[in-house]
N, C-alpha and C positions, 0 to 999 in steps of 0.2 A: 271372633272382634278382629277386624282387618286394623291394619298397624298403619300408621299417615308418617311418610315422611317429609319434612320441609327442606326444602333445601333454599340456599339462597345464593345470589350472581353476587360476584363481588368482580367492580371494575378495577381494572390497574390501568394507570397510569404510565405510559413509558414514553422515552425521550430517545431519538436516533445517537446510536454511538458512532463518534467521527473519530478515525485514529487520529490525523492531523490534530485535533485538538489537543492529544496527549504526546505529541513528537516537539518538544518545545528546545533541545539540546542539539548540538549538533550528536552528541556519541547517541543521545535516544534515536535519531535518523538514521545512525550508520549501522545499530543494530538490530534496528526494523528491517532496515535493507538486505543484512547480512542474513537474518532469520529465512527473508522471503528467499534468498538466492540457495540458502542449503533445503530450501523443499524441492528446487528444480523444477520449477512449473512457472513457465515464461508469462504466463499470465499475471500469476499473484507478482511475479516482479514485476512486471508494467503495472498492475493495483498500487504497490508498494512506493513506487516512483509516484505515481500520481498524487498518494495521499501525502508523501513528503514536501512535493512540490505545493499542493495546496496550503503546508503548514507553513511554509517558507515564503509563499506569495506565488502564486500562478503566473502572473503577469511579470514578477523581476525574473523567475526563470527562464519562461518561453523568451525574455529579451535576451538574457546571458546565453541561451541555448541558441541563439539564433532563429527562433520558430516565432510562427502565431500563437496567440494566446489559443485560440479554437480548435487551430491543427496540434497543438498539444494538449489538450483536454480530450481531444477525439483517439489521437494516437496511446493515451492511457486511460482511457474510459474500459470499463470492463467488457468492450465489442472491440476496442482498438486490436490493433496489431501492429505495432510500431517497427520500424526497420531498427536493425542493430547501429545503425550510423546516428537515429536519432537516442537510441538509448544512452549511446557511449555521450552525444552531447548534452543530454537531460543529467546522467551522472556529474558530467565536470561542471555543469551550472548549480548544480548543487553543493557544490566543491569537495566533490568524494571522488575516489578512485576505485577501480573494481582490480581484484587480484587474484591470481589463479595460486593455489597449493593442492597439492598432492593429496589424493580423495582418501580418507582414513576408512578402512573397509571394518564393517561391524564384525565382531567374531559372536560367534552364535555358541550354546554350549547345547 
């Protein structure tokens, strides 16, 4: 006698998660940028700056940085390649500063 297996398909509704929705305070934004900088990936840093700018208001950040809103969106998009001067302008417009500290070497045992 053959066994029959019944299967049911469940549809799961999902919503897009936007980091900008969770960057409510200056401390949240600074910690988010710090984490991106620690990864050492320039594209991740640019994306994090874009998320923070959207959380703060892209139009206002663009004005404060002396950039056009559309060009700022483009520069901080996943395919963007912003110049370092643009990064510095955006960081300043966000009310943040970049700091250099000695790199801590990881100890392996």
